[in-house]
Backbone atoms as SQL, in Angstrom:
CREATE TABLE atoms (id INTEGER PRIMARY KEY, chain TEXT, resi INTEGER, resn TEXT, atom TEXT, x REAL, y REAL, z REAL);
INSERT INTO atoms VALUES
  (1, 'A', 1, 'MET', 'N', 66.575, 43.739, -9.853),
  (2, 'A', 1, 'MET', 'CA', 67.106, 43.915, -8.520),
  (3, 'A', 1, 'MET', 'C', 66.091, 44.632, -7.627),
  (4, 'A', 2, 'LYS', 'N', 65.536, 45.725, -8.116),
  (5, 'A', 2, 'LYS', 'CA', 64.583, 46.477, -7.316),
  (6, 'A', 2, 'LYS', 'C', 63.287, 45.696, -7.108),
  (7, 'A', 3, 'LYS', 'N', 62.901, 44.927, -8.111),
  (8, 'A', 3, 'LYS', 'CA', 61.677, 44.147, -8.003),
  (9, 'A', 3, 'LYS', 'C', 61.832, 43.051, -6.937),
  (10, 'A', 4, 'GLY', 'N', 62.976, 42.392, -6.917),
  (11, 'A', 4, 'GLY', 'CA', 63.230, 41.364, -5.906),
  (12, 'A', 4, 'GLY', 'C', 63.280, 41.947, -4.507),
  (13, 'A', 5, 'LEU', 'N', 63.883, 43.132, -4.370),
  (14, 'A', 5, 'LEU', 'CA', 63.924, 43.792, -3.077),
  (15, 'A', 5, 'LEU', 'C', 62.525, 44.164, -2.610),
  (16, 'A', 6, 'LEU', 'N', 61.704, 44.628, -3.523),
  (17, 'A', 6, 'LEU', 'CA', 60.325, 44.977, -3.183),
  (18, 'A', 6, 'LEU', 'C', 59.553, 43.753, -2.713),
  (19, 'A', 7, 'TYR', 'N', 59.713, 42.633, -3.406),
  (20, 'A', 7, 'TYR', 'CA', 59.034, 41.405, -2.998),
  (21, 'A', 7, 'TYR', 'C', 59.531, 40.930, -1.633),
  (22, 'A', 8, 'THR', 'N', 60.815, 41.077, -1.373),
  (23, 'A', 8, 'THR', 'CA', 61.362, 40.673, -0.079),
  (24, 'A', 8, 'THR', 'C', 60.798, 41.536, 1.043),
  (25, 'A', 9, 'VAL', 'N', 60.749, 42.830, 0.831),
  (26, 'A', 9, 'VAL', 'CA', 60.204, 43.739, 1.846),
  (27, 'A', 9, 'VAL', 'C', 58.729, 43.441, 2.090),
  (28, 'A', 10, 'LEU', 'N', 57.982, 43.182, 1.024),
  (29, 'A', 10, 'LEU', 'CA', 56.565, 42.863, 1.191),
  (30, 'A', 10, 'LEU', 'C', 56.376, 41.546, 1.942),
  (31, 'A', 11, 'ALA', 'N', 57.222, 40.566, 1.670),
  (32, 'A', 11, 'ALA', 'CA', 57.128, 39.289, 2.376),
  (33, 'A', 11, 'ALA', 'C', 57.439, 39.457, 3.865),
  (34, 'A', 12, 'VAL', 'N', 58.450, 40.256, 4.182),
  (35, 'A', 12, 'VAL', 'CA', 58.798, 40.502, 5.586),
  (36, 'A', 12, 'VAL', 'C', 57.657, 41.231, 6.287),
  (37, 'A', 13, 'LEU', 'N', 57.066, 42.217, 5.640),
  (38, 'A', 13, 'LEU', 'CA', 55.938, 42.934, 6.231),
  (39, 'A', 13, 'LEU', 'C', 54.750, 42.011, 6.456),
  (40, 'A', 14, 'LEU', 'N', 54.511, 41.100, 5.520),
  (41, 'A', 14, 'LEU', 'CA', 53.420, 40.145, 5.679),
  (42, 'A', 14, 'LEU', 'C', 53.653, 39.241, 6.882),
  (43, 'A', 15, 'VAL', 'N', 54.886, 38.798, 7.070),
  (44, 'A', 15, 'VAL', 'CA', 55.202, 37.952, 8.223),
  (45, 'A', 15, 'VAL', 'C', 55.035, 38.732, 9.523),
  (46, 'A', 16, 'ILE', 'N', 55.491, 39.981, 9.543),
  (47, 'A', 16, 'ILE', 'CA', 55.380, 40.797, 10.758),
  (48, 'A', 16, 'ILE', 'C', 53.921, 41.053, 11.107),
  (49, 'A', 17, 'VAL', 'N', 53.110, 41.321, 10.090),
  (50, 'A', 17, 'VAL', 'CA', 51.706, 41.616, 10.350),
  (51, 'A', 17, 'VAL', 'C', 50.943, 40.363, 10.763),
  (52, 'A', 18, 'SER', 'N', 51.252, 39.228, 10.164),
  (53, 'A', 18, 'SER', 'CA', 50.483, 38.017, 10.450),
  (54, 'A', 18, 'SER', 'C', 50.984, 37.243, 11.674),
  (55, 'A', 19, 'ALA', 'N', 52.202, 37.485, 12.133),
  (56, 'A', 19, 'ALA', 'CA', 52.759, 36.723, 13.249),
  (57, 'A', 19, 'ALA', 'C', 51.936, 36.836, 14.533),
  (58, 'A', 20, 'PRO', 'N', 51.468, 38.010, 14.928),
  (59, 'A', 20, 'PRO', 'CA', 50.677, 38.057, 16.167),
  (60, 'A', 20, 'PRO', 'C', 49.388, 37.247, 16.093),
  (61, 'A', 21, 'PHE', 'N', 48.757, 37.239, 14.949),
  (62, 'A', 21, 'PHE', 'CA', 47.507, 36.492, 14.820),
  (63, 'A', 21, 'PHE', 'C', 47.754, 34.986, 14.783),
  (64, 'A', 22, 'VAL', 'N', 48.863, 34.583, 14.205),
  (65, 'A', 22, 'VAL', 'CA', 49.209, 33.166, 14.197),
  (66, 'A', 22, 'VAL', 'C', 49.536, 32.696, 15.611),
  (67, 'A', 23, 'MET', 'N', 50.237, 33.541, 16.370),
  (68, 'A', 23, 'MET', 'CA', 50.567, 33.162, 17.749),
  (69, 'A', 23, 'MET', 'C', 49.335, 33.156, 18.635),
  (70, 'A', 24, 'ALA', 'N', 48.331, 33.945, 18.305),
  (71, 'A', 24, 'ALA', 'CA', 47.113, 34.000, 19.112),
  (72, 'A', 24, 'ALA', 'C', 46.069, 32.979, 18.662),
  (73, 'A', 25, 'ALA', 'N', 46.328, 32.246, 17.586),
  (74, 'A', 25, 'ALA', 'CA', 45.352, 31.294, 17.062),
  (75, 'A', 25, 'ALA', 'C', 44.979, 30.199, 18.059),
  (76, 'A', 26, 'PRO', 'N', 45.906, 29.596, 18.801),
  (77, 'A', 26, 'PRO', 'CA', 45.488, 28.580, 19.780),
  (78, 'A', 26, 'PRO', 'C', 44.572, 29.148, 20.861),
  (79, 'A', 27, 'GLU', 'N', 44.847, 30.362, 21.295),
  (80, 'A', 27, 'GLU', 'CA', 43.978, 30.970, 22.291),
  (81, 'A', 27, 'GLU', 'C', 42.607, 31.256, 21.702),
  (82, 'A', 28, 'ALA', 'N', 42.564, 31.611, 20.437),
  (83, 'A', 28, 'ALA', 'CA', 41.292, 31.913, 19.798),
  (84, 'A', 28, 'ALA', 'C', 40.454, 30.651, 19.631),
  (85, 'A', 29, 'SER', 'N', 41.104, 29.531, 19.352),
  (86, 'A', 29, 'SER', 'CA', 40.349, 28.295, 19.176),
  (87, 'A', 29, 'SER', 'C', 39.820, 27.765, 20.510),
  (88, 'A', 30, 'GLN', 'N', 40.471, 28.117, 21.614),
  (89, 'A', 30, 'GLN', 'CA', 40.041, 27.642, 22.924),
  (90, 'A', 30, 'GLN', 'C', 38.975, 28.535, 23.545),
  (91, 'A', 31, 'ALA', 'N', 38.794, 29.694, 22.997),
  (92, 'A', 31, 'ALA', 'CA', 37.818, 30.618, 23.575),
  (93, 'A', 31, 'ALA', 'C', 36.411, 30.116, 23.275),
  (94, 'A', 32, 'ALA', 'N', 35.654, 29.829, 24.315),
  (95, 'A', 32, 'ALA', 'CA', 34.315, 29.264, 24.143),
  (96, 'A', 32, 'ALA', 'C', 33.260, 30.349, 23.963),
  (97, 'A', 33, 'SER', 'N', 33.495, 31.499, 24.511),
  (98, 'A', 33, 'SER', 'CA', 32.460, 32.531, 24.462),
  (99, 'A', 33, 'SER', 'C', 32.436, 33.283, 23.140),
  (100, 'A', 34, 'GLY', 'N', 33.424, 33.123, 22.317),
  (101, 'A', 34, 'GLY', 'CA', 33.444, 33.801, 21.028),
  (102, 'A', 34, 'GLY', 'C', 34.176, 35.134, 21.047),
  (103, 'A', 35, 'THR', 'N', 34.479, 35.649, 22.207),
  (104, 'A', 35, 'THR', 'CA', 35.249, 36.881, 22.287),
  (105, 'A', 35, 'THR', 'C', 36.685, 36.537, 22.637),
  (106, 'A', 36, 'VAL', 'N', 37.593, 37.096, 21.899),
  (107, 'A', 36, 'VAL', 'CA', 39.002, 36.787, 22.086),
  (108, 'A', 36, 'VAL', 'C', 39.737, 38.091, 22.392),
  (109, 'A', 37, 'ASP', 'N', 40.625, 38.045, 23.356),
  (110, 'A', 37, 'ASP', 'CA', 41.442, 39.196, 23.703),
  (111, 'A', 37, 'ASP', 'C', 42.764, 39.100, 22.944),
  (112, 'A', 38, 'TYR', 'N', 42.977, 40.025, 22.040),
  (113, 'A', 38, 'TYR', 'CA', 44.190, 40.024, 21.226),
  (114, 'A', 38, 'TYR', 'C', 45.276, 40.927, 21.808),
  (115, 'A', 39, 'THR', 'N', 45.195, 41.255, 23.070),
  (116, 'A', 39, 'THR', 'CA', 46.164, 42.162, 23.681),
  (117, 'A', 39, 'THR', 'C', 47.573, 41.580, 23.627),
  (118, 'A', 40, 'LYS', 'N', 47.699, 40.299, 23.962),
  (119, 'A', 40, 'LYS', 'CA', 49.017, 39.667, 23.948),
  (120, 'A', 40, 'LYS', 'C', 49.577, 39.626, 22.531),
  (121, 'A', 41, 'ALA', 'N', 48.736, 39.357, 21.558),
  (122, 'A', 41, 'ALA', 'CA', 49.182, 39.315, 20.173),
  (123, 'A', 41, 'ALA', 'C', 49.632, 40.692, 19.700),
  (124, 'A', 42, 'ILE', 'N', 48.928, 41.714, 20.116),
  (125, 'A', 42, 'ILE', 'CA', 49.300, 43.073, 19.719),
  (126, 'A', 42, 'ILE', 'C', 50.627, 43.468, 20.354),
  (127, 'A', 43, 'VAL', 'N', 50.813, 43.124, 21.624),
  (128, 'A', 43, 'VAL', 'CA', 52.074, 43.445, 22.303),
  (129, 'A', 43, 'VAL', 'C', 53.234, 42.701, 21.645),
  (130, 'A', 44, 'ILE', 'N', 53.029, 41.449, 21.292),
  (131, 'A', 44, 'ILE', 'CA', 54.090, 40.677, 20.633),
  (132, 'A', 44, 'ILE', 'C', 54.388, 41.261, 19.254),
  (133, 'A', 45, 'GLY', 'N', 53.360, 41.639, 18.517),
  (134, 'A', 45, 'GLY', 'CA', 53.576, 42.244, 17.203),
  (135, 'A', 45, 'GLY', 'C', 54.320, 43.560, 17.295),
  (136, 'A', 46, 'CYS', 'N', 53.944, 44.384, 18.257),
  (137, 'A', 46, 'CYS', 'CA', 54.648, 45.657, 18.451),
  (138, 'A', 46, 'CYS', 'C', 56.086, 45.419, 18.915),
  (139, 'A', 47, 'SER', 'N', 56.313, 44.355, 19.691),
  (140, 'A', 47, 'SER', 'CA', 57.667, 44.018, 20.121),
  (141, 'A', 47, 'SER', 'C', 58.524, 43.607, 18.936),
  (142, 'A', 48, 'LEU', 'N', 57.956, 42.835, 18.018),
  (143, 'A', 48, 'LEU', 'CA', 58.691, 42.466, 16.808),
  (144, 'A', 48, 'LEU', 'C', 59.057, 43.696, 16.001),
  (145, 'A', 49, 'LEU', 'N', 58.122, 44.602, 15.860),
  (146, 'A', 49, 'LEU', 'CA', 58.381, 45.831, 15.112),
  (147, 'A', 49, 'LEU', 'C', 59.438, 46.682, 15.811),
  (148, 'A', 50, 'ALA', 'N', 59.346, 46.798, 17.127),
  (149, 'A', 50, 'ALA', 'CA', 60.323, 47.597, 17.877),
  (150, 'A', 50, 'ALA', 'C', 61.722, 46.990, 17.788),
  (151, 'A', 51, 'ALA', 'N', 61.816, 45.668, 17.850),
  (152, 'A', 51, 'ALA', 'CA', 63.125, 45.019, 17.748),
  (153, 'A', 51, 'ALA', 'C', 63.723, 45.233, 16.363),
  (154, 'A', 52, 'GLY', 'N', 62.893, 45.120, 15.344),
  (155, 'A', 52, 'GLY', 'CA', 63.380, 45.363, 13.990),
  (156, 'A', 52, 'GLY', 'C', 63.841, 46.786, 13.784),
  (157, 'A', 53, 'LEU', 'N', 63.098, 47.740, 14.313),
  (158, 'A', 53, 'LEU', 'CA', 63.493, 49.140, 14.184),
  (159, 'A', 53, 'LEU', 'C', 64.756, 49.444, 14.987),
  (160, 'A', 54, 'ALA', 'N', 64.906, 48.826, 16.159),
  (161, 'A', 54, 'ALA', 'CA', 66.114, 49.045, 16.959),
  (162, 'A', 54, 'ALA', 'C', 67.352, 48.573, 16.212),
  (163, 'A', 55, 'ILE', 'N', 67.259, 47.394, 15.620),
  (164, 'A', 55, 'ILE', 'CA', 68.397, 46.881, 14.862),
  (165, 'A', 55, 'ILE', 'C', 68.641, 47.726, 13.615),
  (166, 'A', 56, 'ALA', 'N', 67.562, 48.098, 12.916),
  (167, 'A', 56, 'ALA', 'CA', 67.710, 48.870, 11.682),
  (168, 'A', 56, 'ALA', 'C', 68.376, 50.211, 11.941),
  (169, 'A', 57, 'PHE', 'N', 67.836, 50.972, 12.890),
  (170, 'A', 57, 'PHE', 'CA', 68.411, 52.286, 13.152),
  (171, 'A', 57, 'PHE', 'C', 69.791, 52.183, 13.792),
  (172, 'A', 58, 'GLY', 'N', 69.988, 51.170, 14.610),
  (173, 'A', 58, 'GLY', 'CA', 71.297, 50.987, 15.225),
  (174, 'A', 58, 'GLY', 'C', 72.377, 50.692, 14.206),
  (175, 'A', 59, 'THR', 'N', 72.082, 49.842, 13.238),
  (176, 'A', 59, 'THR', 'CA', 73.096, 49.506, 12.236),
  (177, 'A', 59, 'THR', 'C', 73.259, 50.601, 11.194),
  (178, 'A', 60, 'ILE', 'N', 72.177, 51.309, 10.877),
  (179, 'A', 60, 'ILE', 'CA', 72.317, 52.423, 9.936),
  (180, 'A', 60, 'ILE', 'C', 73.204, 53.507, 10.534),
  (181, 'A', 61, 'GLY', 'N', 72.970, 53.832, 11.797),
  (182, 'A', 61, 'GLY', 'CA', 73.784, 54.859, 12.448),
  (183, 'A', 61, 'GLY', 'C', 75.237, 54.459, 12.580),
  (184, 'A', 62, 'THR', 'N', 75.486, 53.224, 12.988),
  (185, 'A', 62, 'THR', 'CA', 76.879, 52.793, 13.127),
  (186, 'A', 62, 'THR', 'C', 77.567, 52.670, 11.779),
  (187, 'A', 63, 'GLY', 'N', 76.816, 52.261, 10.763),
  (188, 'A', 63, 'GLY', 'CA', 77.409, 52.196, 9.420),
  (189, 'A', 63, 'GLY', 'C', 77.816, 53.571, 8.918),
  (190, 'A', 64, 'ASN', 'N', 76.962, 54.555, 9.139),
  (191, 'A', 64, 'ASN', 'CA', 77.309, 55.918, 8.735),
  (192, 'A', 64, 'ASN', 'C', 78.496, 56.448, 9.532),
  (193, 'A', 65, 'GLY', 'N', 78.522, 56.150, 10.824),
  (194, 'A', 65, 'GLY', 'CA', 79.637, 56.597, 11.654),
  (195, 'A', 65, 'GLY', 'C', 80.957, 55.959, 11.250),
  (196, 'A', 66, 'MET', 'N', 80.919, 54.669, 10.956),
  (197, 'A', 66, 'MET', 'CA', 82.148, 53.992, 10.525),
  (198, 'A', 66, 'MET', 'C', 82.623, 54.513, 9.176),
  (199, 'A', 67, 'GLY', 'N', 81.678, 54.753, 8.288),
  (200, 'A', 67, 'GLY', 'CA', 82.054, 55.292, 6.974),
  (201, 'A', 67, 'GLY', 'C', 82.699, 56.659, 7.087),
  (202, 'A', 68, 'ALA', 'N', 82.131, 57.507, 7.943),
  (203, 'A', 68, 'ALA', 'CA', 82.712, 58.840, 8.136),
  (204, 'A', 68, 'ALA', 'C', 84.091, 58.744, 8.779),
  (205, 'A', 69, 'GLY', 'N', 84.239, 57.836, 9.756),
  (206, 'A', 69, 'GLY', 'CA', 85.535, 57.659, 10.405),
  (207, 'A', 69, 'GLY', 'C', 86.599, 57.144, 9.452),
  (208, 'A', 70, 'LEU', 'N', 86.248, 56.170, 8.637),
  (209, 'A', 70, 'LEU', 'CA', 87.205, 55.646, 7.661),
  (210, 'A', 70, 'LEU', 'C', 87.549, 56.680, 6.607),
  (211, 'A', 71, 'ASN', 'N', 86.561, 57.481, 6.214),
  (212, 'A', 71, 'ASN', 'CA', 86.820, 58.536, 5.243),
  (213, 'A', 71, 'ASN', 'C', 87.825, 59.531, 5.800),
  (214, 'A', 72, 'GLY', 'N', 87.630, 59.957, 7.042),
  (215, 'A', 72, 'GLY', 'CA', 88.565, 60.894, 7.650),
  (216, 'A', 72, 'GLY', 'C', 89.952, 60.302, 7.833),
  (217, 'A', 73, 'ALA', 'N', 90.010, 59.041, 8.212),
  (218, 'A', 73, 'ALA', 'CA', 91.314, 58.399, 8.422),
  (219, 'A', 73, 'ALA', 'C', 92.078, 58.249, 7.110),
  (220, 'A', 74, 'THR', 'N', 91.397, 57.833, 6.054),
  (221, 'A', 74, 'THR', 'CA', 92.098, 57.686, 4.774),
  (222, 'A', 74, 'THR', 'C', 92.529, 59.033, 4.217),
  (223, 'A', 75, 'ASN', 'N', 91.730, 60.067, 4.423),
  (224, 'A', 75, 'ASN', 'CA', 92.147, 61.405, 3.988),
  (225, 'A', 75, 'ASN', 'C', 93.357, 61.888, 4.783),
  (226, 'A', 76, 'ALA', 'N', 93.358, 61.602, 6.083),
  (227, 'A', 76, 'ALA', 'CA', 94.490, 62.019, 6.917),
  (228, 'A', 76, 'ALA', 'C', 95.764, 61.285, 6.534),
  (229, 'A', 77, 'VAL', 'N', 95.674, 59.994, 6.253),
  (230, 'A', 77, 'VAL', 'CA', 96.851, 59.227, 5.837),
  (231, 'A', 77, 'VAL', 'C', 97.330, 59.699, 4.472),
  (232, 'A', 78, 'GLY', 'N', 96.387, 60.058, 3.607),
  (233, 'A', 78, 'GLY', 'CA', 96.782, 60.576, 2.293),
  (234, 'A', 78, 'GLY', 'C', 97.518, 61.893, 2.390),
  (235, 'A', 79, 'ARG', 'N', 97.161, 62.719, 3.346),
  (236, 'A', 79, 'ARG', 'CA', 97.830, 64.009, 3.515),
  (237, 'A', 79, 'ARG', 'C', 99.138, 63.889, 4.289),
  (238, 'A', 80, 'ASN', 'N', 99.196, 62.941, 5.234),
  (239, 'A', 80, 'ASN', 'CA', 100.382, 62.808, 6.079),
  (240, 'A', 80, 'ASN', 'C', 100.694, 61.326, 6.270),
  (241, 'A', 81, 'PRO', 'N', 101.381, 60.708, 5.314),
  (242, 'A', 81, 'PRO', 'CA', 101.643, 59.259, 5.403),
  (243, 'A', 81, 'PRO', 'C', 102.524, 58.855, 6.583),
  (244, 'A', 82, 'GLU', 'N', 103.327, 59.763, 7.118),
  (245, 'A', 82, 'GLU', 'CA', 104.211, 59.419, 8.235),
  (246, 'A', 82, 'GLU', 'C', 103.418, 59.163, 9.522),
  (247, 'A', 83, 'ALA', 'N', 102.223, 59.719, 9.631),
  (248, 'A', 83, 'ALA', 'CA', 101.418, 59.564, 10.855),
  (249, 'A', 83, 'ALA', 'C', 100.435, 58.393, 10.752),
  (250, 'A', 84, 'GLN', 'N', 100.715, 57.467, 9.859),
  (251, 'A', 84, 'GLN', 'CA', 99.781, 56.363, 9.628),
  (252, 'A', 84, 'GLN', 'C', 99.547, 55.517, 10.878),
  (253, 'A', 85, 'GLY', 'N', 100.574, 55.260, 11.658),
  (254, 'A', 85, 'GLY', 'CA', 100.438, 54.421, 12.854),
  (255, 'A', 85, 'GLY', 'C', 99.501, 55.031, 13.886),
  (256, 'A', 86, 'LYS', 'N', 99.690, 56.318, 14.174),
  (257, 'A', 86, 'LYS', 'CA', 98.830, 56.988, 15.152),
  (258, 'A', 86, 'LYS', 'C', 97.393, 57.089, 14.642),
  (259, 'A', 87, 'ILE', 'N', 97.266, 57.384, 13.362),
  (260, 'A', 87, 'ILE', 'CA', 95.924, 57.508, 12.779),
  (261, 'A', 87, 'ILE', 'C', 95.213, 56.158, 12.809),
  (262, 'A', 88, 'LEU', 'N', 95.937, 55.089, 12.478),
  (263, 'A', 88, 'LEU', 'CA', 95.344, 53.757, 12.473),
  (264, 'A', 88, 'LEU', 'C', 94.896, 53.341, 13.876),
  (265, 'A', 89, 'LEU', 'N', 95.732, 53.629, 14.880),
  (266, 'A', 89, 'LEU', 'CA', 95.376, 53.274, 16.252),
  (267, 'A', 89, 'LEU', 'C', 94.130, 54.036, 16.707),
  (268, 'A', 90, 'THR', 'N', 94.113, 55.329, 16.445),
  (269, 'A', 90, 'THR', 'CA', 92.955, 56.140, 16.829),
  (270, 'A', 90, 'THR', 'C', 91.707, 55.697, 16.086),
  (271, 'A', 91, 'MET', 'N', 91.861, 55.362, 14.809),
  (272, 'A', 91, 'MET', 'CA', 90.722, 54.914, 14.018),
  (273, 'A', 91, 'MET', 'C', 90.164, 53.592, 14.552),
  (274, 'A', 92, 'MET', 'N', 91.036, 52.658, 14.908),
  (275, 'A', 92, 'MET', 'CA', 90.578, 51.367, 15.413),
  (276, 'A', 92, 'MET', 'C', 89.838, 51.511, 16.745),
  (277, 'A', 93, 'VAL', 'N', 90.324, 52.368, 17.626),
  (278, 'A', 93, 'VAL', 'CA', 89.636, 52.592, 18.895),
  (279, 'A', 93, 'VAL', 'C', 88.272, 53.224, 18.640),
  (280, 'A', 94, 'GLY', 'N', 88.238, 54.197, 17.736),
  (281, 'A', 94, 'GLY', 'CA', 86.964, 54.833, 17.394),
  (282, 'A', 94, 'GLY', 'C', 85.979, 53.861, 16.771),
  (283, 'A', 95, 'LEU', 'N', 86.453, 52.996, 15.882),
  (284, 'A', 95, 'LEU', 'CA', 85.572, 52.009, 15.258),
  (285, 'A', 95, 'LEU', 'C', 85.043, 51.005, 16.281),
  (286, 'A', 96, 'ALA', 'N', 85.865, 50.646, 17.251),
  (287, 'A', 96, 'ALA', 'CA', 85.398, 49.733, 18.298),
  (288, 'A', 96, 'ALA', 'C', 84.309, 50.386, 19.133),
  (289, 'A', 97, 'MET', 'N', 84.459, 51.667, 19.438),
  (290, 'A', 97, 'MET', 'CA', 83.424, 52.376, 20.194),
  (291, 'A', 97, 'MET', 'C', 82.135, 52.490, 19.390),
  (292, 'A', 98, 'ILE', 'N', 82.265, 52.747, 18.112),
  (293, 'A', 98, 'ILE', 'CA', 81.076, 52.860, 17.256),
  (294, 'A', 98, 'ILE', 'C', 80.386, 51.502, 17.145),
  (295, 'A', 99, 'GLU', 'N', 81.157, 50.434, 17.017),
  (296, 'A', 99, 'GLU', 'CA', 80.581, 49.102, 16.889),
  (297, 'A', 99, 'GLU', 'C', 79.854, 48.681, 18.163),
  (298, 'A', 100, 'SER', 'N', 80.293, 49.198, 19.306),
  (299, 'A', 100, 'SER', 'CA', 79.600, 48.861, 20.548),
  (300, 'A', 100, 'SER', 'C', 78.164, 49.385, 20.536),
  (301, 'A', 101, 'LEU', 'N', 77.901, 50.467, 19.815),
  (302, 'A', 101, 'LEU', 'CA', 76.533, 50.972, 19.710),
  (303, 'A', 101, 'LEU', 'C', 75.628, 49.975, 18.994),
  (304, 'A', 102, 'ALA', 'N', 76.146, 49.308, 17.969),
  (305, 'A', 102, 'ALA', 'CA', 75.356, 48.285, 17.281),
  (306, 'A', 102, 'ALA', 'C', 75.092, 47.100, 18.206),
  (307, 'A', 103, 'ILE', 'N', 76.056, 46.769, 19.044),
  (308, 'A', 103, 'ILE', 'CA', 75.857, 45.675, 20.000),
  (309, 'A', 103, 'ILE', 'C', 74.803, 46.058, 21.031),
  (310, 'A', 104, 'TYR', 'N', 74.789, 47.322, 21.464),
  (311, 'A', 104, 'TYR', 'CA', 73.751, 47.779, 22.384),
  (312, 'A', 104, 'TYR', 'C', 72.376, 47.677, 21.743),
  (313, 'A', 105, 'ALA', 'N', 72.273, 48.032, 20.467),
  (314, 'A', 105, 'ALA', 'CA', 70.990, 47.913, 19.762),
  (315, 'A', 105, 'ALA', 'C', 70.561, 46.454, 19.684),
  (316, 'A', 106, 'LEU', 'N', 71.505, 45.546, 19.464),
  (317, 'A', 106, 'LEU', 'CA', 71.191, 44.117, 19.432),
  (318, 'A', 106, 'LEU', 'C', 70.708, 43.638, 20.799),
  (319, 'A', 107, 'VAL', 'N', 71.341, 44.092, 21.861),
  (320, 'A', 107, 'VAL', 'CA', 70.932, 43.691, 23.210),
  (321, 'A', 107, 'VAL', 'C', 69.513, 44.178, 23.502),
  (322, 'A', 108, 'ILE', 'N', 69.210, 45.409, 23.142),
  (323, 'A', 108, 'ILE', 'CA', 67.868, 45.939, 23.352),
  (324, 'A', 108, 'ILE', 'C', 66.847, 45.136, 22.557),
  (325, 'A', 109, 'ALA', 'N', 67.171, 44.803, 21.309),
  (326, 'A', 109, 'ALA', 'CA', 66.252, 44.016, 20.489),
  (327, 'A', 109, 'ALA', 'C', 66.029, 42.633, 21.086),
  (328, 'A', 110, 'LEU', 'N', 67.070, 42.004, 21.591),
  (329, 'A', 110, 'LEU', 'CA', 66.917, 40.677, 22.195),
  (330, 'A', 110, 'LEU', 'C', 66.104, 40.739, 23.488),
  (331, 'A', 111, 'ILE', 'N', 66.281, 41.802, 24.270),
  (332, 'A', 111, 'ILE', 'CA', 65.479, 41.957, 25.481),
  (333, 'A', 111, 'ILE', 'C', 64.011, 42.122, 25.126),
  (334, 'A', 112, 'VAL', 'N', 63.738, 42.935, 24.113),
  (335, 'A', 112, 'VAL', 'CA', 62.347, 43.158, 23.709),
  (336, 'A', 112, 'VAL', 'C', 61.726, 41.871, 23.173),
  (337, 'A', 113, 'LEU', 'N', 62.510, 41.058, 22.479),
  (338, 'A', 113, 'LEU', 'CA', 61.962, 39.830, 21.909),
  (339, 'A', 113, 'LEU', 'C', 61.794, 38.709, 22.929),
  (340, 'A', 114, 'TYR', 'N', 62.802, 38.481, 23.759),
  (341, 'A', 114, 'TYR', 'CA', 62.795, 37.281, 24.587),
  (342, 'A', 114, 'TYR', 'C', 62.528, 37.526, 26.077),
  (343, 'A', 115, 'ALA', 'N', 62.729, 38.721, 26.558),
  (344, 'A', 115, 'ALA', 'CA', 62.477, 39.018, 27.968),
  (345, 'A', 115, 'ALA', 'C', 61.610, 40.265, 28.053),
  (346, 'A', 116, 'ASN', 'N', 60.540, 40.252, 27.304),
  (347, 'A', 116, 'ASN', 'CA', 59.684, 41.423, 27.195),
  (348, 'A', 116, 'ASN', 'C', 59.060, 41.741, 28.546),
  (349, 'A', 117, 'PRO', 'N', 59.355, 42.917, 29.109),
  (350, 'A', 117, 'PRO', 'CA', 58.800, 43.238, 30.427),
  (351, 'A', 117, 'PRO', 'C', 57.301, 43.532, 30.393),
  (352, 'A', 118, 'LEU', 'N', 56.732, 43.792, 29.244),
  (353, 'A', 118, 'LEU', 'CA', 55.308, 44.097, 29.160),
  (354, 'A', 118, 'LEU', 'C', 54.439, 42.842, 29.265),
  (355, 'A', 119, 'LEU', 'N', 54.979, 41.685, 28.936),
  (356, 'A', 119, 'LEU', 'CA', 54.184, 40.471, 28.911),
  (357, 'A', 119, 'LEU', 'C', 53.762, 40.001, 30.310),
  (358, 'A', 120, 'LYS', 'N', 54.513, 40.407, 31.336),
  (359, 'A', 120, 'LYS', 'CA', 54.122, 39.978, 32.678),
  (360, 'A', 120, 'LYS', 'C', 52.895, 40.724, 33.192),
  (361, 'A', 121, 'TYR', 'N', 52.565, 41.847, 32.590),
  (362, 'A', 121, 'TYR', 'CA', 51.386, 42.596, 32.996),
  (363, 'A', 121, 'TYR', 'C', 50.124, 42.136, 32.276),
  (364, 'A', 122, 'ILE', 'N', 50.291, 41.293, 31.259),
  (365, 'A', 122, 'ILE', 'CA', 49.150, 40.787, 30.492),
  (366, 'A', 122, 'ILE', 'C', 48.855, 39.370, 30.955),
  (367, 'A', 123, 'SER', 'N', 47.627, 39.094, 31.296),
  (368, 'A', 123, 'SER', 'CA', 47.297, 37.753, 31.783),
  (369, 'A', 123, 'SER', 'C', 47.161, 36.768, 30.647);
């Protein structure tokens, strides 16, 4: 299990590292002077890394928050079963608010990937 996970992580890192150079390959082949500007490739590579980190930290944080909320709700229901309805309603509203944070992280990642504001400054 751990060996497969390690191979998967290494494969993902290889794709992240090589993607900017693969995307810059057509520009490199068209360059007649022999000097190639890899600025766009570096910005795209950093954007991929930033999007991945935004999703990773966003989902880790929301997962921890949901786990803590569910833990508190189940403990409260265990101590006071008559208040299950109020606890369930409050828990569901809280979980919806926590889940919205993961959606915000997804929106930020999609903006960085597909509507990158830095690319308009690079010729």
